[in-house]
Backbone bond lengths (Angstrom), bond angles and torsions (degrees), N, CA, C in turn:
res aa  C-N    CA-C-N  psi(-1)  N-CA   C-N-CA  omega(-1)  CA-C   N-CA-C  phi
1 M - - - 1.412 - - 1.630 104.62 -
2 R 1.399 107.75 135.82 1.544 115.59 179.55 1.522 111.64 -119.72
3 C 1.224 115.15 149.97 1.424 121.38 175.27 1.658 111.14 -122.71
4 L 1.327 110.50 166.21 1.505 120.73 -167.83 1.574 108.58 -53.68
5 N 1.333 123.39 -31.15 1.440 126.63 -175.54 1.532 116.18 -77.95
6 G 1.454 117.34 7.17 1.421 123.63 177.73 1.597 109.30 77.56
7 S 1.294 116.06 26.34 1.494 116.14 174.12 1.432 111.99 -112.75
8 S 1.258 116.02 163.89 1.534 121.95 177.72 1.449 111.89 -127.84
9 F 1.154 115.42 165.80 1.466 128.96 173.66 1.505 123.09 -139.36
10 S 1.250 118.40 130.84 1.418 120.12 -174.25 1.570 113.77 -161.61
11 G 1.277 115.08 155.53 1.465 117.84 166.70 1.492 107.12 -70.66
12 V 1.399 120.34 143.11 1.407 126.86 -178.84 1.515 114.91 -110.73
13 P 1.357 112.44 141.86 1.391 111.47 174.27 1.509 114.39 -79.68
14 S 1.395 113.25 154.24 1.454 118.47 -176.64 1.495 118.86 -51.74
15 D 1.429 116.64 -29.57 1.456 114.51 173.75 1.423 117.24 -67.96
16 W 1.495 120.81 -31.34 1.330 123.02 172.25 1.449 109.45 -59.81
17 V 1.176 118.90 -42.28 1.558 124.33 177.60 1.401 110.77 -47.69
18 Q 1.453 111.58 -56.19 1.455 116.70 -177.84 1.426 114.94 -59.69
19 A 1.333 121.37 -38.88 1.535 132.41 -179.54 1.624 104.62 -65.98
20 N 1.238 115.69 -37.30 1.511 116.59 -177.38 1.543 115.93 -110.07
21 Y 1.320 111.36 26.72 1.470 111.66 -173.34 1.520 123.26 -55.69
22 A 1.338 114.61 -34.09 1.512 118.51 177.61 1.363 113.37 -63.40
23 S 1.369 117.59 -51.59 1.537 120.92 -177.58 1.396 109.25 -68.36
24 I 1.359 130.20 -34.04 1.362 131.68 -174.51 1.507 103.54 -72.28
25 H 1.359 115.62 -44.27 1.522 122.53 -173.98 1.608 106.51 -59.64
26 L 1.332 117.15 -46.47 1.389 121.04 177.38 1.456 116.02 -59.21
27 L 1.449 121.36 -41.64 1.432 117.23 177.94 1.500 109.51 -75.72
28 L 1.301 123.28 -34.13 1.476 118.98 174.38 1.547 110.08 -63.99
29 E 1.178 123.58 -36.53 1.502 124.11 -178.58 1.674 105.85 -65.03
30 E 1.295 109.18 -36.18 1.581 111.91 179.14 1.547 111.31 -67.44
31 G 1.375 117.35 -35.53 1.399 123.29 -178.07 1.508 109.44 -73.60
32 L 1.300 114.97 -30.70 1.524 119.91 -168.77 1.625 108.78 -88.25
33 K 1.270 118.01 -7.74 1.463 117.01 -176.54 1.558 114.82 -54.87
34 R 1.116 114.27 -35.33 1.531 117.81 -178.50 1.491 115.71 -116.35
35 S 1.369 118.58 29.68 1.409 128.25 -165.86 1.531 103.59 -93.62
36 G 1.269 126.14 -22.08 1.500 128.15 -179.82 1.528 112.31 103.22
37 G 1.353 119.79 3.12 1.405 124.73 168.48 1.568 113.82 84.33
38 E 1.411 121.07 14.78 1.391 122.68 178.69 1.584 112.71 -66.32
39 W 1.315 110.08 -36.08 1.503 121.71 -174.38 1.482 107.85 -128.98
40 S 1.385 111.83 148.73 1.388 118.21 170.11 1.524 102.69 -115.13
41 A 1.456 114.76 169.03 1.372 119.59 -175.66 1.454 108.94 -67.50
42 D 1.389 121.78 -31.30 1.505 124.38 173.90 1.498 107.42 -61.83
43 D 1.362 124.17 -50.09 1.292 127.09 -177.89 1.528 114.35 -56.34
44 I 1.255 120.89 -40.46 1.457 129.93 178.36 1.601 104.92 -69.13
45 M 1.390 117.99 -56.26 1.388 120.69 178.09 1.651 115.28 -46.61
46 A 1.443 111.83 -46.41 1.431 115.71 -179.25 1.660 109.05 -69.44
47 A 1.277 117.54 -34.80 1.469 118.36 179.69 1.540 105.74 -65.23
48 I 1.414 119.07 -40.94 1.467 118.24 -178.85 1.621 109.58 -65.72
49 C 1.381 118.07 -41.12 1.346 118.98 178.41 1.490 116.30 -68.43
50 R 1.292 112.06 -18.80 1.647 114.28 168.46 1.325 116.31 -93.98
51 T 1.342 117.99 3.39 1.589 128.88 177.04 1.485 108.64 71.59
52 E 1.317 121.33 14.22 1.548 124.52 177.91 1.641 106.07 -70.93
53 M 1.326 119.57 -28.96 1.364 130.20 -176.05 1.422 110.32 -133.12
54 Q 1.324 124.56 148.99 1.423 130.53 -179.89 1.510 113.56 -116.88
55 L 1.310 113.74 137.43 1.499 121.73 -177.31 1.540 108.14 -105.13
56 W 1.250 115.87 130.93 1.509 127.89 172.19 1.377 105.53 -113.02
57 A 1.387 117.65 143.25 1.423 120.97 177.71 1.467 113.30 -138.84
58 A 1.400 118.02 133.74 1.383 121.08 162.50 1.527 112.00 -84.29
59 Y 1.312 121.76 124.63 1.389 125.61 179.75 1.571 121.89 -133.08
60 R 1.017 115.56 155.22 1.545 119.00 -175.14 1.569 104.78 -88.30
61 D 1.334 112.26 169.51 1.512 122.13 -178.08 1.630 104.33 -57.51
62 S 1.275 115.87 -26.87 1.481 117.41 -174.31 1.452 112.71 -79.22
63 G 1.425 111.46 -9.11 1.532 113.54 178.26 1.580 113.50 100.38
64 E 1.426 114.21 -13.23 1.452 120.92 -177.97 1.518 106.70 -75.07
65 A 1.386 112.52 127.56 1.484 123.68 174.37 1.474 109.79 -77.50
66 Y 1.280 121.77 126.14 1.474 123.41 178.62 1.505 113.31 -116.71
67 A 1.395 118.11 -5.91 1.466 126.06 178.00 1.524 107.70 -153.29
68 L 1.250 112.63 140.34 1.493 120.55 169.83 1.495 117.98 -129.89
69 C 1.266 115.55 148.01 1.481 121.92 173.29 1.725 105.24 -126.44
70 V 1.187 108.51 141.58 1.497 115.83 179.66 1.485 103.82 -125.24
71 T 1.451 112.15 123.15 1.411 123.79 174.43 1.480 118.12 -109.86
72 Q 1.364 116.47 168.35 1.513 118.15 176.44 1.408 106.53 -156.90
73 I 1.243 118.76 132.72 1.490 121.95 177.30 1.402 106.52 -83.95
74 V 1.436 111.92 132.63 1.574 114.95 -175.79 1.514 98.71 -122.52
75 V 1.338 118.26 129.10 1.469 124.08 177.05 1.519 109.40 -109.07
76 Y 1.356 114.06 106.49 1.449 126.65 178.05 1.657 106.90 -82.97
77 P 1.250 117.53 164.89 1.438 116.84 -179.61 1.546 108.59 -66.03
78 Q 1.416 122.20 -24.08 1.366 121.49 -170.88 1.543 110.40 -114.70
79 K 1.309 119.01 -13.14 1.350 125.08 179.34 1.564 120.24 -155.68
80 K 1.275 118.38 170.44 1.360 125.68 177.76 1.472 107.76 -120.21
81 S 1.416 114.25 132.20 1.499 121.49 -175.56 1.508 108.94 -132.31
82 C 1.286 111.27 157.39 1.452 122.73 172.93 1.489 110.50 -113.21
83 L 1.306 113.65 112.65 1.597 119.58 -168.86 1.603 98.21 -98.85
84 I 1.268 112.49 122.74 1.587 117.98 167.62 1.649 102.50 -85.11
85 R 1.283 107.61 102.82 1.545 113.30 -177.78 1.657 113.54 -79.42
86 L 1.346 109.91 -22.69 1.488 109.80 -174.92 1.532 106.89 -161.46
87 C 1.281 117.94 135.43 1.444 124.73 164.20 1.486 107.25 -133.04
88 V 1.382 110.36 137.99 1.553 116.56 -172.29 1.547 104.86 -152.30
89 G 1.238 117.19 141.27 1.528 118.75 168.35 1.547 112.82 156.75
90 K 1.256 113.51 177.73 1.524 119.28 176.57 1.386 108.45 -98.86
91 G 1.371 115.70 159.28 1.439 124.33 177.02 1.588 113.43 60.96
92 M 1.350 112.87 54.66 1.490 120.02 -177.01 1.557 110.67 -47.54
93 D 1.263 115.61 -43.26 1.544 118.95 -177.16 1.531 110.95 -53.97
94 D 1.338 113.15 -32.28 1.422 119.46 -173.07 1.480 113.70 -75.18
95 W 1.313 117.73 -26.01 1.396 121.03 -169.86 1.510 116.31 -124.05
96 M 1.291 119.60 -15.07 1.544 122.37 178.51 1.565 111.99 -56.29
97 Q 1.235 115.79 -32.26 1.447 121.74 -176.34 1.573 112.77 -71.22
98 F 1.429 110.18 -9.06 1.483 112.95 175.06 1.605 113.85 -81.29
99 L 1.395 111.71 -10.33 1.468 115.37 -179.72 1.589 107.19 -55.79
100 E 1.242 121.81 -21.60 1.464 128.71 -176.72 1.642 107.84 -64.58
101 K 1.287 111.77 -37.43 1.551 118.50 173.36 1.441 111.24 -61.83
102 I 1.335 116.93 -43.57 1.491 122.99 -178.84 1.518 106.14 -61.80
103 E 1.402 115.30 -42.06 1.436 115.85 -173.94 1.464 110.21 -68.02
104 E 1.412 120.15 -38.76 1.338 125.13 178.18 1.507 111.29 -59.41
105 W 1.291 119.76 -47.68 1.472 129.73 -179.04 1.545 105.26 -57.60
106 A 1.440 115.00 -52.60 1.512 116.97 -177.87 1.467 113.93 -58.42
107 R 1.317 118.29 -41.72 1.429 125.68 173.84 1.709 108.54 -54.27
108 A 1.318 114.89 -47.29 1.344 115.08 -177.32 1.524 110.68 -70.02
109 M 1.323 121.59 -16.22 1.393 125.07 -176.86 1.532 111.16 -90.55
110 G 1.371 109.57 -4.02 1.476 113.95 -179.57 1.555 114.80 95.14
111 C 1.294 120.08 6.83 1.525 127.73 173.80 1.467 106.59 -69.51
112 V 1.324 112.89 141.60 1.478 118.21 173.72 1.651 107.67 -112.78
113 Q 1.317 114.72 1.26 1.480 111.89 171.83 1.509 109.73 -157.20
114 I 1.326 117.41 168.21 1.421 124.53 174.92 1.552 103.24 -117.65
115 E 1.284 115.41 139.68 1.435 121.75 171.42 1.460 115.85 -122.95
116 M 1.205 126.22 148.75 1.405 129.85 -177.22 1.578 108.41 -143.89
117 R 1.263 111.71 130.77 1.609 114.80 168.12 1.461 105.21 -112.66
118 G 1.320 117.79 141.66 1.376 123.82 176.13 1.412 118.03 -171.00
119 R 1.195 124.76 176.50 1.543 128.89 -179.90 1.543 105.65 -64.04
120 K 1.291 115.97 159.24 1.512 128.68 177.88 1.535 108.61 -45.66
121 G 1.318 118.79 -48.89 1.416 123.39 -177.70 1.561 118.06 -46.58
122 W 1.518 111.31 -33.41 1.481 114.79 178.56 1.565 114.00 -64.72
123 E 1.350 118.31 -21.70 1.308 114.87 -169.11 1.389 115.80 -68.40
124 K 1.280 123.86 -37.24 1.556 123.78 171.10 1.545 113.16 -61.28
125 T 1.374 116.41 -44.87 1.457 116.98 178.01 1.391 111.09 -60.28
126 M 1.377 120.54 -47.29 1.400 129.26 -173.71 1.617 110.44 -65.02
127 K 1.166 109.10 -38.40 1.601 118.05 -179.92 1.504 109.83 -62.15
128 N 1.267 118.38 -39.96 1.435 125.87 177.32 1.577 113.26 -60.74
129 L 1.400 113.80 -25.91 1.399 118.99 -177.29 1.539 105.15 -104.03
130 G 1.274 130.96 17.77 1.337 132.66 168.93 1.507 114.36 92.65
131 Y 1.360 118.04 12.98 1.596 119.68 177.64 1.589 104.03 -95.71
132 D 1.411 105.01 147.70 1.436 107.72 174.05 1.493 109.76 -118.43
133 R 1.248 118.04 163.53 1.544 123.15 178.94 1.640 103.54 -82.21
134 V 1.185 121.84 121.06 1.466 121.50 174.58 1.460 120.02 -102.93
135 H 1.433 115.74 -21.21 1.370 122.37 169.37 1.516 112.28 -165.57
136 I 1.196 118.08 178.38 1.455 127.85 -177.45 1.501 110.53 -112.06
137 A 1.316 121.81 155.80 1.540 122.01 178.08 1.553 102.55 -116.67
138 M 1.099 119.52 139.01 1.520 123.57 173.45 1.565 107.56 -121.32
139 R 1.373 116.82 157.54 1.490 117.60 -179.55 1.553 106.77 -144.84
140 K 1.273 117.63 150.30 1.457 121.31 171.15 1.526 107.68 -146.26
141 P 1.241 107.90 119.39 1.593 114.16 -178.32 1.512 106.97 -65.95
142 L 1.289 113.91 143.73 1.453 120.57 174.02 1.543 113.52 -112.53
């Protein structure tokens, strides 16, 4: 999928992940800074390489990735869902439209919904794309 600013967006194969490990790792670390510590960039990279998670990249014609989304298929007893585990990058207005491609892929995979967890600031952005807040998450360190 291409947009007017000369960038593209696609799911990426695990061999591309290996070839671009350092730059992907840096973007993932940026996105994980305020995530609560459940995952490290290495954890996510390993899950992508094992095909347990999927990496989506917005990249320029030069091949440079400037935004990433990480998804994971979650199978519940009653339905299948696509969880957007992480989105990170610069120029959000340039790449948020690409979520439609993830939605199309999720439908093709048999998912009946998209889920996303994120900080409060995501609510306004996602609402504009047709997403609704369905609950909140709370945390208490022990």
